[in-house]
VEXLO-356828 format. One record per residue (C-alpha): z, x, y; residue number from 1. Coordinates in pm, 1 decimal. Layout:
<atoms>
+----------+----------+----------+-----+
!       zz !       xx !       yy !   k !
+----------+----------+----------+-----+
!        Z !        X !        Y ! NUM !
...
+----------+----------+----------+-----+
</atoms>
This chain:
<atoms>
+----------+----------+----------+-----+
!       zz !       xx !       yy !   k !
+----------+----------+----------+-----+
!   7109.7 !   1634.8 !  14616.6 !   1 !
!   6803.7 !   1833.8 !  14509.7 !   2 !
!   6483.4 !   1656.4 !  14414.5 !   3 !
!   6423.5 !   1591.7 !  14043.7 !   4 !
!   6142.8 !   1785.4 !  13881.1 !   5 !
!   6159.0 !   1610.6 !  13542.9 !   6 !
!   6227.8 !   1243.9 !  13471.4 !   7 !
!   6293.0 !   1146.7 !  13109.3 !   8 !
!   6234.7 !    778.5 !  13037.6 !   9 !
!   6340.1 !    584.5 !  12729.2 !  10 !
!   6086.5 !    301.1 !  12728.2 !  11 !
!   6162.1 !    -51.8 !  12612.0 !  12 !
!   6036.5 !   -404.1 !  12677.4 !  13 !
!   6261.1 !   -487.3 !  12971.2 !  14 !
!   6520.4 !   -207.3 !  13007.7 !  15 !
!   6429.2 !    152.8 !  13099.7 !  16 !
!   6687.4 !    430.7 !  13071.8 !  17 !
!   6624.7 !    729.9 !  13301.1 !  18 !
!   6762.1 !   1084.9 !  13311.8 !  19 !
!   6640.7 !   1308.4 !  13597.2 !  20 !
!   6682.1 !   1688.5 !  13604.7 !  21 !
!   6608.0 !   1969.2 !  13849.2 !  22 !
!   6446.4 !   2310.3 !  13793.8 !  23 !
!   6760.4 !   2436.6 !  13623.2 !  24 !
!   6758.2 !   2147.9 !  13374.5 !  25 !
!   7075.1 !   2010.3 !  13529.6 !  26 !
!   7101.5 !   1632.2 !  13505.5 !  27 !
!   7100.6 !   1497.7 !  13861.0 !  28 !
!   7141.4 !   1128.9 !  13788.8 !  29 !
!   7105.5 !    864.2 !  13522.7 !  30 !
!   6977.6 !    516.8 !  13596.4 !  31 !
!   6890.3 !    195.5 !  13414.4 !  32 !
!   6614.1 !    -22.4 !  13555.4 !  33 !
!   6432.5 !   -342.3 !  13475.4 !  34 !
!   6053.8 !   -345.5 !  13446.7 !  35 !
!   5988.6 !   -431.6 !  13812.8 !  36 !
!   6257.7 !   -196.2 !  13941.3 !  37 !
!   6123.0 !     89.0 !  13727.7 !  38 !
!   5781.0 !     58.2 !  13892.2 !  39 !
!   5945.5 !     71.3 !  14235.1 !  40 !
!   6142.8 !    378.0 !  14126.4 !  41 !
!   5824.0 !    562.4 !  14027.0 !  42 !
!   5661.2 !    473.4 !  14358.0 !  43 !
!   5951.1 !    610.2 !  14564.2 !  44 !
!   6016.3 !    933.9 !  14373.4 !  45 !
!   5844.7 !   1262.5 !  14471.6 !  46 !
!   5592.2 !   1403.1 !  14219.8 !  47 !
!   5763.6 !   1509.4 !  13896.8 !  48 !
!   5708.8 !   1536.5 !  13521.5 !  49 !
!   5763.7 !   1191.7 !  13369.5 !  50 !
!   5852.3 !   1251.7 !  13003.6 !  51 !
!   5817.3 !    965.6 !  12753.4 !  52 !
!   5772.5 !    910.9 !  12382.5 !  53 !
!   5418.6 !    814.7 !  12281.3 !  54 !
!   5484.9 !    451.0 !  12186.2 !  55 !
!   5320.4 !    113.2 !  12242.4 !  56 !
!   5341.2 !     88.0 !  12621.5 !  57 !
!   5365.7 !    460.7 !  12700.1 !  58 !
!   4997.4 !    504.5 !  12785.4 !  59 !
!   5012.4 !    221.9 !  13038.7 !  60 !
!   5319.5 !    370.0 !  13204.8 !  61 !
!   5163.8 !    717.8 !  13194.0 !  62 !
!   4861.4 !    589.9 !  13387.2 !  63 !
!   5096.2 !    408.7 !  13628.4 !  64 !
!   5299.8 !    726.1 !  13687.4 !  65 !
!   4980.5 !    925.9 !  13744.4 !  66 !
!   4868.2 !    677.5 !  14011.1 !  67 !
!   5194.7 !    745.0 !  14196.2 !  68 !
!   5130.1 !   1119.5 !  14187.0 !  69 !
!   5350.4 !   1209.3 !  13889.1 !  70 !
!   5256.6 !   1424.5 !  13589.7 !  71 !
!   5296.6 !   1215.8 !  13271.2 !  72 !
!   5413.7 !   1396.3 !  12956.3 !  73 !
!   5389.3 !   1207.7 !  12625.1 !  74 !
!   5564.4 !   1352.2 !  12319.6 !  75 !
!   5533.1 !   1251.2 !  11950.6 !  76 !
!   5837.1 !   1038.8 !  11855.4 !  77 !
!   5881.6 !   1214.1 !  11519.5 !  78 !
!   5925.7 !   1549.5 !  11693.1 !  79 !
!   6165.6 !   1412.3 !  11955.0 !  80 !
!   6404.0 !   1259.4 !  11699.0 !  81 !
!   6573.6 !   1591.7 !  11599.0 !  82 !
!   6676.4 !   1644.5 !  11962.4 !  83 !
!   6866.7 !   1314.8 !  11981.2 !  84 !
!   7229.8 !   1418.2 !  11930.0 !  85 !
!   7520.1 !   1209.4 !  11804.4 !  86 !
!   7475.4 !    830.9 !  11798.8 !  87 !
!   7146.3 !    669.2 !  11887.6 !  88 !
!   7165.6 !    497.9 !  12226.2 !  89 !
!   6928.7 !    456.8 !  12517.9 !  90 !
!   7120.9 !    729.4 !  12699.7 !  91 !
!   7094.6 !    985.8 !  12417.5 !  92 !
!   6728.2 !    894.1 !  12356.9 !  93 !
!   6643.7 !    973.0 !  12719.7 !  94 !
!   6848.6 !   1295.4 !  12711.2 !  95 !
!   6677.0 !   1412.3 !  12391.4 !  96 !
!   6339.9 !   1407.8 !  12564.6 !  97 !
!   6443.6 !   1689.6 !  12799.0 !  98 !
!   6489.3 !   1973.6 !  12543.9 !  99 !
!   6195.0 !   1842.1 !  12338.5 ! 100 !
!   5970.3 !   1883.8 !  12643.5 ! 101 !
!   6060.5 !   2253.3 !  12664.4 ! 102 !
!   5991.1 !   2326.1 !  12296.7 ! 103 !
!   5673.7 !   2540.1 !  12276.8 ! 104 !
!   5558.3 !   2406.7 !  11937.0 ! 105 !
!   5561.3 !   2037.2 !  12032.6 ! 106 !
!   5215.1 !   1947.7 !  12155.7 ! 107 !
!   5175.2 !   1674.5 !  12410.8 ! 108 !
!   4991.9 !   1352.6 !  12335.5 ! 109 !
!   4699.2 !   1294.3 !  12576.0 ! 110 !
!   4710.7 !    975.1 !  12779.5 ! 111 !
!   4462.6 !    713.9 !  12665.0 ! 112 !
!   4226.8 !    561.9 !  12918.2 ! 113 !
!   4173.1 !    187.6 !  12955.4 ! 114 !
!   3835.9 !    229.9 !  12780.7 ! 115 !
!   4005.8 !    387.4 !  12479.5 ! 116 !
!   4271.4 !    118.0 !  12462.6 ! 117 !
!   4005.0 !   -152.0 !  12487.8 ! 118 !
!   3825.8 !     -5.8 !  12185.3 ! 119 !
!   4158.2 !     30.5 !  12004.5 ! 120 !
!   4244.5 !   -334.9 !  12066.5 ! 121 !
!   3906.4 !   -453.4 !  11935.6 ! 122 !
!   3948.8 !   -247.9 !  11617.5 ! 123 !
!   4301.9 !   -376.2 !  11559.5 ! 124 !
!   4201.4 !   -738.1 !  11613.9 ! 125 !
!   3908.8 !   -697.5 !  11375.0 ! 126 !
!   4138.2 !   -541.4 !  11114.7 ! 127 !
!   4388.4 !   -826.7 !  11151.5 ! 128 !
!   4115.1 !  -1087.3 !  11111.1 ! 129 !
!   3977.3 !   -910.4 !  10803.2 ! 130 !
!   4324.8 !   -905.5 !  10649.2 ! 131 !
!   4367.8 !  -1276.3 !  10722.6 ! 132 !
!   4025.8 !  -1352.1 !  10572.5 ! 133 !
!   4109.0 !  -1156.2 !  10257.0 ! 134 !
!   4441.0 !  -1338.7 !  10232.0 ! 135 !
!   4275.2 !  -1681.7 !  10256.3 ! 136 !
!   4012.2 !  -1588.6 !   9997.9 ! 137 !
!   4271.5 !  -1459.3 !   9751.4 ! 138 !
!   4481.6 !  -1771.8 !   9802.6 ! 139 !
!   4186.4 !  -2000.6 !   9727.0 ! 140 !
!   4085.6 !  -1798.1 !   9419.2 ! 141 !
!   4440.0 !  -1806.0 !   9284.5 ! 142 !
!   4489.8 !  -2178.2 !   9342.7 ! 143 !
!   4159.4 !  -2277.2 !   9185.5 ! 144 !
!   4228.4 !  -2058.6 !   8883.3 ! 145 !
!   4527.2 !  -2289.2 !   8815.4 ! 146 !
!   4274.4 !  -2572.6 !   8765.0 ! 147 !
!   4043.3 !  -2368.8 !   8543.6 ! 148 !
!   3794.3 !  -2282.0 !   8818.7 ! 149 !
!   3723.7 !  -1908.2 !   8811.1 ! 150 !
!   3562.2 !  -1748.1 !   9117.0 ! 151 !
!   3407.2 !  -1402.5 !   9055.4 ! 152 !
!   3528.7 !  -1105.3 !   9254.3 ! 153 !
!   3369.8 !  -1086.1 !   9598.2 ! 154 !
!   3391.3 !  -1291.0 !   9914.6 ! 155 !
!   3033.1 !  -1414.7 !   9882.9 ! 156 !
!   3125.3 !  -1633.9 !   9584.9 ! 157 !
!   3408.5 !  -1827.6 !   9749.1 ! 158 !
!   3227.4 !  -2053.9 !   9994.1 ! 159 !
!   2950.0 !  -2162.6 !   9750.1 ! 160 !
!   3212.5 !  -2245.8 !   9487.9 ! 161 !
!   3411.7 !  -2456.3 !   9733.1 ! 162 !
!   3090.5 !  -2630.4 !   9840.1 ! 163 !
!   3001.3 !  -2722.6 !   9482.2 ! 164 !
!   3355.3 !  -2852.6 !   9421.6 ! 165 !
!   3335.8 !  -3071.0 !   9732.0 ! 166 !
!   3007.7 !  -3220.9 !   9611.5 ! 167 !
!   3112.7 !  -3287.9 !   9252.8 ! 168 !
!   3488.3 !  -3343.8 !   9295.6 ! 169 !
!   3543.9 !  -3351.5 !   8920.4 ! 170 !
!   3725.5 !  -3025.8 !   8845.5 ! 171 !
!   4009.6 !  -3044.8 !   9100.9 ! 172 !
!   4227.9 !  -3337.2 !   9219.6 ! 173 !
!   4095.8 !  -3545.6 !   9508.3 ! 174 !
!   4402.8 !  -3469.0 !   9718.8 ! 175 !
!   4310.7 !  -3101.1 !   9717.3 ! 176 !
!   3950.3 !  -3141.2 !   9832.5 ! 177 !
!   4021.6 !  -3191.7 !  10207.1 ! 178 !
!   4244.2 !  -2884.2 !  10207.4 ! 179 !
!   3975.3 !  -2676.6 !  10037.0 ! 180 !
!   3732.0 !  -2786.7 !  10307.2 ! 181 !
!   3984.7 !  -2673.0 !  10569.8 ! 182 !
!   4023.8 !  -2339.2 !  10392.0 ! 183 !
!   3647.1 !  -2288.2 !  10389.8 ! 184 !
!   3629.6 !  -2369.2 !  10761.4 ! 185 !
!   3911.2 !  -2123.0 !  10828.3 ! 186 !
!   3731.4 !  -1846.9 !  10635.3 ! 187 !
!   3410.3 !  -1915.9 !  10827.4 ! 188 !
!   3597.7 !  -1905.1 !  11158.9 ! 189 !
!   3755.8 !  -1570.3 !  11068.2 ! 190 !
!   3415.8 !  -1432.7 !  10970.3 ! 191 !
!   3274.6 !  -1538.8 !  11305.5 ! 192 !
!   3560.2 !  -1364.2 !  11486.1 ! 193 !
!   3492.9 !  -1044.4 !  11289.9 ! 194 !
!   3123.5 !  -1061.2 !  11380.5 ! 195 !
!   3215.1 !  -1120.3 !  11745.4 ! 196 !
!   3432.0 !   -807.3 !  11747.3 ! 197 !
!   3150.4 !   -605.3 !  11592.0 ! 198 !
!   2904.4 !   -736.2 !  11851.7 ! 199 !
!   3145.2 !   -624.2 !  12122.9 ! 200 !
!   3168.9 !   -279.8 !  11963.5 ! 201 !
!   2789.3 !   -252.5 !  11949.1 ! 202 !
!   2763.2 !   -343.9 !  12316.5 ! 203 !
!   3014.3 !    -72.9 !  12408.3 ! 204 !
!   2844.9 !    180.4 !  12179.0 ! 205 !
!   2511.7 !    135.6 !  12358.3 ! 206 !
!   2672.1 !    266.8 !  12678.0 ! 207 !
!   2878.7 !    551.1 !  12527.1 ! 208 !
!   2688.8 !    878.1 !  12470.4 ! 209 !
!   2960.3 !   1025.0 !  12247.0 ! 210 !
!   2942.7 !    726.2 !  12013.4 ! 211 !
!   2563.9 !    756.7 !  11996.8 ! 212 !
!   2586.3 !   1124.3 !  11899.0 ! 213 !
!   2851.9 !   1061.6 !  11637.7 ! 214 !
!   2641.8 !    788.9 !  11476.1 ! 215 !
!   2370.9 !   1045.6 !  11394.8 ! 216 !
!   2603.4 !   1195.9 !  11130.1 ! 217 !
!   2552.0 !   1069.2 !  10771.5 ! 218 !
!   2836.6 !    840.8 !  10670.5 ! 219 !
!   2947.9 !    781.1 !  11030.9 ! 220 !
!   2855.5 !    433.6 !  11149.3 ! 221 !
!   2955.2 !    204.6 !  11432.0 ! 222 !
!   3317.9 !    157.6 !  11323.7 ! 223 !
!   3390.5 !    525.4 !  11256.2 ! 224 !
!   3222.8 !    646.1 !  11576.3 ! 225 !
!   3397.0 !    396.5 !  11804.6 ! 226 !
!   3730.6 !    448.6 !  11627.1 ! 227 !
!   3702.7 !    824.8 !  11684.9 ! 228 !
!   3655.5 !    771.4 !  12057.8 ! 229 !
!   3928.6 !    506.5 !  12067.8 ! 230 !
!   4206.4 !    678.0 !  11872.7 ! 231 !
!   4129.2 !   1044.7 !  11943.0 ! 232 !
!   3941.2 !   1055.7 !  12272.0 ! 233 !
!   3833.7 !   1402.3 !  12382.5 ! 234 !
!   3780.3 !   1612.2 !  12069.6 ! 235 !
!   3760.3 !   1932.7 !  12273.0 ! 236 !
!   4141.5 !   1944.9 !  12280.9 ! 237 !
!   4120.0 !   2071.1 !  11922.0 ! 238 !
!   4039.8 !   2439.7 !  11895.4 ! 239 !
!   3820.0 !   2394.3 !  11587.3 ! 240 !
!   3687.2 !   2135.5 !  11348.3 ! 241 !
!   3947.5 !   2234.2 !  11091.5 ! 242 !
!   4226.7 !   2153.6 !  11336.0 ! 243 !
!   4070.9 !   1811.6 !  11388.1 ! 244 !
!   4049.2 !   1754.9 !  11010.7 ! 245 !
!   4413.1 !   1862.9 !  10977.5 ! 246 !
!   4507.4 !   1621.3 !  11256.5 ! 247 !
!   4353.5 !   1339.9 !  11048.7 ! 248 !
!   4541.2 !   1447.3 !  10734.5 ! 249 !
!   4229.0 !   1559.0 !  10546.9 ! 250 !
!   4351.8 !   1911.4 !  10467.7 ! 251 !
!   4578.8 !   2016.2 !  10176.4 ! 252 !
!   4952.0 !   1978.2 !  10214.7 ! 253 !
!   5131.2 !   2310.6 !  10176.3 ! 254 !
!   5466.2 !   2370.0 !  10006.1 ! 255 !
!   5506.7 !   2748.6 !   9999.8 ! 256 !
!   5819.1 !   2952.5 !   9947.6 ! 257 !
!   5916.0 !   3303.2 !   9838.8 ! 258 !
!   5571.2 !   3445.2 !   9895.4 ! 259 !
!   5410.9 !   3193.8 !   9661.1 ! 260 !
!   5158.2 !   2959.3 !   9818.2 ! 261 !
!   5128.5 !   2605.3 !   9684.9 ! 262 !
!   4857.2 !   2368.1 !   9806.4 ! 263 !
!   4860.1 !   2005.2 !   9699.3 ! 264 !
!   4667.6 !   1693.7 !   9792.7 ! 265 !
!   4575.4 !   1594.7 !  10144.2 ! 266 !
!   4865.6 !   1552.8 !  10383.3 ! 267 !
!   4765.4 !   1198.5 !  10495.5 ! 268 !
!   4906.5 !   1264.3 !  10840.7 ! 269 !
!   4756.4 !   1138.6 !  11162.6 ! 270 !
!   4571.6 !    811.2 !  11205.1 ! 271 !
!   4538.9 !    637.4 !  10867.2 ! 272 !
!   4277.7 !    389.3 !  10995.4 ! 273 !
!   4034.7 !    659.5 !  11109.0 ! 274 !
!   4096.8 !    864.1 !  10794.4 ! 275 !
!   4018.1 !    558.2 !  10582.1 ! 276 !
!   3691.3 !    499.3 !  10766.3 ! 277 !
!   3586.8 !    861.4 !  10716.4 ! 278 !
!   3665.3 !    848.4 !  10344.1 ! 279 !
!   3470.2 !    524.2 !  10301.2 ! 280 !
!   3181.0 !    672.1 !  10499.3 ! 281 !
!   3186.7 !    984.5 !  10284.6 ! 282 !
!   3179.8 !    773.2 !   9967.4 ! 283 !
!   2880.4 !    581.2 !  10101.7 ! 284 !
!   2696.1 !    903.3 !  10192.6 ! 285 !
!   2773.6 !   1051.8 !   9850.3 ! 286 !
!   2640.9 !    746.6 !   9668.1 ! 287 !
!   2330.6 !    744.3 !   9889.6 ! 288 !
!   2260.9 !   1104.5 !   9786.5 ! 289 !
!   2238.4 !    995.5 !   9422.7 ! 290 !
!   1960.9 !    745.6 !   9499.3 ! 291 !
!   1712.1 !    999.9 !   9634.4 ! 292 !
!   1518.7 !   1271.3 !   9452.6 ! 293 !
!   1600.3 !   1550.9 !   9698.4 ! 294 !
!   1917.0 !   1494.1 !   9906.0 ! 295 !
!   1987.1 !   1692.5 !  10220.3 ! 296 !
!   2209.5 !   2001.8 !  10218.3 ! 297 !
!   2526.6 !   1811.7 !  10303.8 ! 298 !
!   2490.1 !   1557.4 !  10026.0 ! 299 !
!   2363.2 !   1820.1 !   9780.0 ! 300 !
!   2679.0 !   2024.1 !   9841.4 ! 301 !
!   2895.1 !   1716.1 !   9779.6 ! 302 !
!   2704.9 !   1626.1 !   9462.3 ! 303 !
!   2750.8 !   1977.7 !   9324.9 ! 304 !
!   3122.2 !   1955.0 !   9400.5 ! 305 !
!   3139.7 !   1619.4 !   9223.7 ! 306 !
!   2976.9 !   1772.0 !   8915.4 ! 307 !
!   3240.1 !   2047.1 !   8908.7 ! 308 !
!   3545.2 !   1827.3 !   8980.5 ! 309 !
!   3541.5 !   1447.5 !   9017.4 ! 310 !
!   3411.8 !   1173.6 !   9242.8 ! 311 !
!   3727.8 !   1122.6 !   9450.3 ! 312 !
!   3777.4 !   1493.3 !   9516.3 ! 313 !
!   3416.7 !   1525.2 !   9632.0 ! 314 !
!   3455.6 !   1216.6 !   9850.5 ! 315 !
!   3762.2 !   1349.1 !  10032.5 ! 316 !
!   3605.3 !   1693.8 !  10066.6 ! 317 !
!   3296.5 !   1534.6 !  10220.4 ! 318 !
!   3519.4 !   1333.6 !  10456.4 ! 319 !
!   3677.7 !   1662.1 !  10565.3 ! 320 !
!   3330.6 !   1802.1 !  10625.2 ! 321 !
!   3230.1 !   1491.9 !  10825.4 ! 322 !
!   3535.8 !   1534.8 !  11047.9 ! 323 !
!   3438.5 !   1894.4 !  11120.6 ! 324 !
!   3080.6 !   1792.6 !  11194.6 ! 325 !
!   3205.4 !   1516.7 !  11425.3 ! 326 !
!   3409.6 !   1774.4 !  11618.7 ! 327 !
!   3103.9 !   1998.8 !  11657.3 ! 328 !
!   2876.0 !   1711.9 !  11762.5 ! 329 !
!   3124.6 !   1580.6 !  12020.3 ! 330 !
!   3228.0 !   1915.4 !  12169.7 ! 331 !
!   2878.4 !   2066.6 !  12186.4 ! 332 !
!   2711.2 !   1749.5 !  12319.5 ! 333 !
!   2443.7 !   1760.2 !  12053.0 ! 334 !
!   2322.8 !   1542.0 !  11767.2 ! 335 !
!   2345.1 !   1606.9 !  11396.2 ! 336 !
!   2041.8 !   1782.7 !  11254.9 ! 337 !
!   1963.3 !   1692.0 !  10897.4 ! 338 !
!   1866.5 !   2000.9 !  10699.9 ! 339 !
!   1671.5 !   1983.6 !  10371.9 ! 340 !
!   1806.5 !   2135.4 !  10053.3 ! 341 !
!   1708.4 !   2499.3 !  10003.1 ! 342 !
!   1668.0 !   2505.2 !   9626.1 ! 343 !
+----------+----------+----------+-----+
</atoms>
């Protein structure tokens, strides 16, 4: 039997379906392994293309396959789905990876390093803790409103209000006071966890030159810079800044037919978390430009656009511009140079 040149793997938690082919794309064998047996299989096989969908554990297995001398190939799951024929099974999922790998228009997903996945995990934990903190605050505000206690919008008002209720104890039942104290302690603990994650990000940013350069861009702070390195990695794989902005979903969505071109709102494809950070950073930079007498050229351009259209359109357009600038700063190993307005 000839040696396999391509090994398609349908990843799962404990069961791994494998389909191996030769140079002529002829299926040589199909196997099903457990987690430990799959690692042994990779170690024994000669170097080959290991094709997988880019899912939760794919980057770990891609690094494992590379250590054994294989060439990992990660494909976007949405583009692999049309190649899965008939019913969905582990066998057909693994087989569908083989023709998808040969399609010239399906770009491969780069393998994330451990450093990137560490940053990604910190961001996701911080996001989860922020969501939990917001949930606790909204729960407390809603419950106290049932007793006639109104807490103004904003997290900073919750803890002082609970503290005053614990001291007076007149406006809410006594049975509720210990639980409110527990809720305040829980909110404080979540806030401390969020600060701990941000301290960890700052420590990593001090040692990462790319993050330092990205933070010189207006509207790009610690979170946006580290998230760019974590979720995107090497920006030089994009041929231009516009391709990077399109990857983030910050370019118009096109619906053209019959020679008539139709451009709508942004496509919102790509990583929603990073796109959200860029939009929030653009909004902050736009508002900062209104507080100075002579804004720089970037903010002046955004303010002129806002005067012609509206605030949200100018914000998203500035986010698109920030993405392009981030690509240039990262690929050219330079820092952002703030230029004054020529007016």
